[in-house]
N, C-alpha and C positions, 0 to 999 in steps of 0.2 A: 047485495052482491059485493064481493070483495074485489079489490083491484089487482090482485096477484095474477100474473100471466104465467101459464104453464106451457111446457113443451107441446102438450096436446093442443092448446090453442093455436100454436104455430103450425102444427100438422094440418089443421083445417085451412089456415091461411095459405100454406104452400100448395095444397091441392087445388084450391080455387085459383090461385095465381097461375098455376101451370095449365089447368084444364079449362078455365073460363066459366062454363055453365055450372050452376049449383048441382044439377042432376048428375053430371059427369063426376064432380068432386065427391058427391054422396056415394056413387057407385064404387069409386076407388077406395073410399073409407068404409064401405059397407054400412052406411047409415042413410036415412031418408034425407032428401034435399032440404027439408024444413029444419032438420037438425043443423045442417051446414049453415043455413041462413042465420039461425039463432046464434051459433058459435061465432060467426064472422061479425055479426052485429055487436055481440058482447065484447069481442076483442077490440073492435073500434071504439066502443064506449070506454073500456078499461084504459086504452092508450090515448083517448081523446084525440083521435086522428081518423080521418076518412082514408081508408086504404084502397078502396075500389070505387070505380064509376060503374053504375049499374045500367046495363043495356038489356034489351030483350034477348039478344043472342048470347049473353054471358057477362061476366064481370071482367073489367080491365083495371089494372093497377093504376092508381094515382101516383104522383111523384113521391109522396110519403110511402106508399105501398112498394114502389120500385126500390126506394132506399132500404126499407126493411127487408125486402126480398134479397137484396144484395148482401146485407149484413148476415142474414140467416145462412145464406149459401156459403159465406166465408167461414162461419163457425160450425156449420153442420158436420164436417168431418171430425171435429173434436168431440162433439156430443154423441155422434152415432154409436161408437163403441160403448160409451157409458149407458146409453138407452138400451142397447141390445143386452148388455150385462145385467142391467136392472130388470129387464123383462125376464131373462133367464132366472134370476134370483127369485122373482115373484112366482114364476112357474114352479120352481123347485120347492119353495116354501108352501105353495098351495098343494102340491103333490104329497109333501110330507104330512101336511095337515090332514088330507083326505086319507092317506095310508094309516094314520094314527087311529082313525075310527075303525 
């Protein structure tokens, strides 16, 4: 496993941080809760930090998780237009590729 963290890793983190239960985060991301669990565990391993306390009722941010959440929220407005443009670029590229066949 590589230690590079992608924006996608942060999307999983943000959904769990906002929603708490893995099932709710999975529904918001349109993936199974087990995928959310794997992604959160992998992110914590990559960062060598425990981001959440695990409870039966859901996940709660640790101090490290709260710090990261704050930083992401500060930077998110700057990344959002880039991510949206990158998604549109990928969509257009895919459509051009499909149309070429």
